[in-house]
PyMOL CGO cylinders between C-alpha atoms (Angstrom):
from pymol import cmd
from pymol.cgo import CYLINDER

trace = [
    CYLINDER, 111.79, 220.30, 144.72, 115.17, 219.08, 144.35, 0.3, 1, 1, 1, 1, 1, 1,
    CYLINDER, 115.17, 219.08, 144.35, 114.37, 216.53, 146.91, 0.3, 1, 1, 1, 1, 1, 1,
    CYLINDER, 114.37, 216.53, 146.91, 111.09, 215.15, 144.92, 0.3, 1, 1, 1, 1, 1, 1,
    CYLINDER, 111.09, 215.15, 144.92, 113.16, 215.24, 141.55, 0.3, 1, 1, 1, 1, 1, 1,
    CYLINDER, 113.16, 215.24, 141.55, 115.92, 212.62, 143.36, 0.3, 1, 1, 1, 1, 1, 1,
    CYLINDER, 115.92, 212.62, 143.36, 112.54, 210.67, 144.99, 0.3, 1, 1, 1, 1, 1, 1,
    CYLINDER, 112.54, 210.67, 144.99, 110.74, 210.23, 142.00, 0.3, 1, 1, 1, 1, 1, 1,
    CYLINDER, 110.74, 210.23, 142.00, 112.68, 207.63, 140.01, 0.3, 1, 1, 1, 1, 1, 1,
    CYLINDER, 112.68, 207.63, 140.01, 113.12, 205.47, 143.33, 0.3, 1, 1, 1, 1, 1, 1,
    CYLINDER, 113.12, 205.47, 143.33, 109.22, 205.59, 143.84, 0.3, 1, 1, 1, 1, 1, 1,
    CYLINDER, 109.22, 205.59, 143.84, 108.58, 204.60, 140.21, 0.3, 1, 1, 1, 1, 1, 1,
    CYLINDER, 108.58, 204.60, 140.21, 111.30, 201.24, 140.82, 0.3, 1, 1, 1, 1, 1, 1,
    CYLINDER, 111.30, 201.24, 140.82, 109.29, 200.24, 143.90, 0.3, 1, 1, 1, 1, 1, 1,
    CYLINDER, 109.29, 200.24, 143.90, 105.73, 200.21, 142.85, 0.3, 1, 1, 1, 1, 1, 1,
    CYLINDER, 105.73, 200.21, 142.85, 104.10, 196.83, 142.63, 0.3, 1, 1, 1, 1, 1, 1,
    CYLINDER, 104.10, 196.83, 142.63, 101.75, 195.77, 139.32, 0.3, 1, 1, 1, 1, 1, 1,
    CYLINDER, 101.75, 195.77, 139.32, 98.60, 196.87, 140.75, 0.3, 1, 1, 1, 1, 1, 1,
    CYLINDER, 98.60, 196.87, 140.75, 96.52, 195.78, 137.56, 0.3, 1, 1, 1, 1, 1, 1,
    CYLINDER, 96.52, 195.78, 137.56, 93.26, 193.80, 137.79, 0.3, 1, 1, 1, 1, 1, 1,
    CYLINDER, 93.26, 193.80, 137.79, 94.58, 190.77, 136.82, 0.3, 1, 1, 1, 1, 1, 1,
    CYLINDER, 94.58, 190.77, 136.82, 97.85, 190.58, 139.04, 0.3, 1, 1, 1, 1, 1, 1,
    CYLINDER, 97.85, 190.58, 139.04, 95.43, 191.31, 142.12, 0.3, 1, 1, 1, 1, 1, 1,
    CYLINDER, 95.43, 191.31, 142.12, 92.82, 188.63, 141.41, 0.3, 1, 1, 1, 1, 1, 1,
    CYLINDER, 92.82, 188.63, 141.41, 95.92, 186.39, 140.80, 0.3, 1, 1, 1, 1, 1, 1,
    CYLINDER, 95.92, 186.39, 140.80, 97.97, 187.06, 143.61, 0.3, 1, 1, 1, 1, 1, 1,
    CYLINDER, 97.97, 187.06, 143.61, 96.68, 184.52, 146.22, 0.3, 1, 1, 1, 1, 1, 1,
    CYLINDER, 96.68, 184.52, 146.22, 96.80, 181.87, 143.93, 0.3, 1, 1, 1, 1, 1, 1,
    CYLINDER, 96.80, 181.87, 143.93, 99.92, 181.96, 142.17, 0.3, 1, 1, 1, 1, 1, 1,
    CYLINDER, 99.92, 181.96, 142.17, 102.08, 180.86, 144.91, 0.3, 1, 1, 1, 1, 1, 1,
    CYLINDER, 102.08, 180.86, 144.91, 100.19, 178.30, 146.00, 0.3, 1, 1, 1, 1, 1, 1,
    CYLINDER, 100.19, 178.30, 146.00, 101.48, 174.82, 144.77, 0.3, 1, 1, 1, 1, 1, 1,
    CYLINDER, 101.48, 174.82, 144.77, 99.64, 171.83, 144.78, 0.3, 1, 1, 1, 1, 1, 1,
    CYLINDER, 99.64, 171.83, 144.78, 100.77, 168.63, 146.69, 0.3, 1, 1, 1, 1, 1, 1,
    CYLINDER, 100.77, 168.63, 146.69, 102.31, 166.16, 144.84, 0.3, 1, 1, 1, 1, 1, 1,
    CYLINDER, 102.31, 166.16, 144.84, 100.49, 162.77, 144.32, 0.3, 1, 1, 1, 1, 1, 1,
    CYLINDER, 100.49, 162.77, 144.32, 102.81, 159.84, 145.91, 0.3, 1, 1, 1, 1, 1, 1,
    CYLINDER, 102.81, 159.84, 145.91, 104.09, 157.01, 143.54, 0.3, 1, 1, 1, 1, 1, 1,
    CYLINDER, 104.09, 157.01, 143.54, 102.96, 159.34, 140.20, 0.3, 1, 1, 1, 1, 1, 1,
    CYLINDER, 102.96, 159.34, 140.20, 105.39, 161.11, 138.38, 0.3, 1, 1, 1, 1, 1, 1,
    CYLINDER, 105.39, 161.11, 138.38, 105.11, 163.52, 134.99, 0.3, 1, 1, 1, 1, 1, 1,
    CYLINDER, 105.11, 163.52, 134.99, 106.06, 160.43, 132.91, 0.3, 1, 1, 1, 1, 1, 1,
    CYLINDER, 106.06, 160.43, 132.91, 103.12, 158.87, 133.63, 0.3, 1, 1, 1, 1, 1, 1,
    CYLINDER, 103.12, 158.87, 133.63, 101.02, 161.49, 132.34, 0.3, 1, 1, 1, 1, 1, 1,
    CYLINDER, 101.02, 161.49, 132.34, 102.60, 162.50, 129.09, 0.3, 1, 1, 1, 1, 1, 1,
    CYLINDER, 102.60, 162.50, 129.09, 104.64, 159.26, 128.14, 0.3, 1, 1, 1, 1, 1, 1,
    CYLINDER, 104.64, 159.26, 128.14, 102.87, 156.63, 129.21, 0.3, 1, 1, 1, 1, 1, 1,
    CYLINDER, 102.87, 156.63, 129.21, 100.27, 155.93, 126.60, 0.3, 1, 1, 1, 1, 1, 1,
    CYLINDER, 100.27, 155.93, 126.60, 103.74, 156.60, 123.80, 0.3, 1, 1, 1, 1, 1, 1,
    CYLINDER, 103.74, 156.60, 123.80, 106.01, 154.27, 125.58, 0.3, 1, 1, 1, 1, 1, 1,
    CYLINDER, 106.01, 154.27, 125.58, 102.93, 151.15, 125.80, 0.3, 1, 1, 1, 1, 1, 1,
    CYLINDER, 102.93, 151.15, 125.80, 102.68, 151.76, 122.10, 0.3, 1, 1, 1, 1, 1, 1,
    CYLINDER, 102.68, 151.76, 122.10, 105.98, 151.96, 121.32, 0.3, 1, 1, 1, 1, 1, 1,
    CYLINDER, 105.98, 151.96, 121.32, 106.40, 148.44, 123.23, 0.3, 1, 1, 1, 1, 1, 1,
    CYLINDER, 106.40, 148.44, 123.23, 103.26, 147.15, 121.52, 0.3, 1, 1, 1, 1, 1, 1,
    CYLINDER, 103.26, 147.15, 121.52, 104.51, 148.17, 118.36, 0.3, 1, 1, 1, 1, 1, 1,
    CYLINDER, 104.51, 148.17, 118.36, 108.06, 146.41, 119.00, 0.3, 1, 1, 1, 1, 1, 1,
    CYLINDER, 108.06, 146.41, 119.00, 106.10, 143.22, 120.00, 0.3, 1, 1, 1, 1, 1, 1,
    CYLINDER, 106.10, 143.22, 120.00, 104.16, 143.50, 116.70, 0.3, 1, 1, 1, 1, 1, 1,
    CYLINDER, 104.16, 143.50, 116.70, 107.51, 143.97, 114.64, 0.3, 1, 1, 1, 1, 1, 1,
    CYLINDER, 107.51, 143.97, 114.64, 108.78, 140.93, 115.99, 0.3, 1, 1, 1, 1, 1, 1,
    CYLINDER, 108.78, 140.93, 115.99, 106.23, 138.74, 115.92, 0.3, 1, 1, 1, 1, 1, 1,
    CYLINDER, 106.23, 138.74, 115.92, 105.62, 139.18, 112.32, 0.3, 1, 1, 1, 1, 1, 1,
    CYLINDER, 105.62, 139.18, 112.32, 109.51, 139.11, 111.78, 0.3, 1, 1, 1, 1, 1, 1,
    CYLINDER, 109.51, 139.11, 111.78, 109.38, 135.37, 113.29, 0.3, 1, 1, 1, 1, 1, 1,
    CYLINDER, 109.38, 135.37, 113.29, 106.30, 134.51, 111.42, 0.3, 1, 1, 1, 1, 1, 1,
    CYLINDER, 106.30, 134.51, 111.42, 108.42, 135.90, 108.18, 0.3, 1, 1, 1, 1, 1, 1,
    CYLINDER, 108.42, 135.90, 108.18, 111.62, 133.71, 109.59, 0.3, 1, 1, 1, 1, 1, 1,
    CYLINDER, 111.62, 133.71, 109.59, 109.37, 130.55, 109.90, 0.3, 1, 1, 1, 1, 1, 1,
    CYLINDER, 109.37, 130.55, 109.90, 107.66, 130.86, 106.30, 0.3, 1, 1, 1, 1, 1, 1,
    CYLINDER, 107.66, 130.86, 106.30, 111.05, 131.78, 104.72, 0.3, 1, 1, 1, 1, 1, 1,
    CYLINDER, 111.05, 131.78, 104.72, 112.24, 128.13, 106.14, 0.3, 1, 1, 1, 1, 1, 1,
    CYLINDER, 112.24, 128.13, 106.14, 109.30, 126.27, 105.10, 0.3, 1, 1, 1, 1, 1, 1,
    CYLINDER, 109.30, 126.27, 105.10, 109.38, 127.64, 101.22, 0.3, 1, 1, 1, 1, 1, 1,
    CYLINDER, 109.38, 127.64, 101.22, 113.06, 127.07, 101.08, 0.3, 1, 1, 1, 1, 1, 1,
    CYLINDER, 113.06, 127.07, 101.08, 112.64, 123.00, 102.25, 0.3, 1, 1, 1, 1, 1, 1,
    CYLINDER, 112.64, 123.00, 102.25, 109.41, 122.94, 99.91, 0.3, 1, 1, 1, 1, 1, 1,
    CYLINDER, 109.41, 122.94, 99.91, 111.84, 124.58, 97.22, 0.3, 1, 1, 1, 1, 1, 1,
    CYLINDER, 111.84, 124.58, 97.22, 114.52, 122.17, 97.92, 0.3, 1, 1, 1, 1, 1, 1,
    CYLINDER, 114.52, 122.17, 97.92, 112.02, 118.95, 97.46, 0.3, 1, 1, 1, 1, 1, 1,
    CYLINDER, 112.02, 118.95, 97.46, 110.71, 120.31, 93.99, 0.3, 1, 1, 1, 1, 1, 1,
    CYLINDER, 110.71, 120.31, 93.99, 113.91, 120.46, 92.68, 0.3, 1, 1, 1, 1, 1, 1,
    CYLINDER, 113.91, 120.46, 92.68, 114.69, 116.55, 93.96, 0.3, 1, 1, 1, 1, 1, 1,
    CYLINDER, 114.69, 116.55, 93.96, 111.56, 115.75, 92.55, 0.3, 1, 1, 1, 1, 1, 1,
    CYLINDER, 111.56, 115.75, 92.55, 112.73, 117.64, 89.23, 0.3, 1, 1, 1, 1, 1, 1,
    CYLINDER, 112.73, 117.64, 89.23, 116.30, 115.82, 88.99, 0.3, 1, 1, 1, 1, 1, 1,
    CYLINDER, 116.30, 115.82, 88.99, 114.98, 112.79, 89.99, 0.3, 1, 1, 1, 1, 1, 1,
    CYLINDER, 114.98, 112.79, 89.99, 112.44, 112.82, 86.82, 0.3, 1, 1, 1, 1, 1, 1,
    CYLINDER, 112.44, 112.82, 86.82, 115.12, 114.34, 84.67, 0.3, 1, 1, 1, 1, 1, 1,
    CYLINDER, 115.12, 114.34, 84.67, 117.25, 111.16, 85.76, 0.3, 1, 1, 1, 1, 1, 1,
    CYLINDER, 117.25, 111.16, 85.76, 114.42, 108.94, 84.97, 0.3, 1, 1, 1, 1, 1, 1,
    CYLINDER, 114.42, 108.94, 84.97, 114.49, 107.70, 88.54, 0.3, 1, 1, 1, 1, 1, 1,
    CYLINDER, 114.49, 107.70, 88.54, 110.82, 108.28, 89.54, 0.3, 1, 1, 1, 1, 1, 1,
]
cmd.load_cgo(trace, "trace")
């Protein structure tokens, strides 16, 4: 009887999990799918986000350039109007 008490904790520690879910998944958990050559995880998760960020950066750059050109033109128009107003004020029209 003393031998059984000594072996009982050891037997409980070495007992594998025999639940229905574990037995059903036993052969599938250790198999790994083959990797796809030339494809990484980043292309599945970050590809569209990176492309969207690049498109947004390009659009911001185009808008900035348009605003800069518009500012140059408006400054030139303002200076021309000031010159006309100065000539009119001096009577040289």
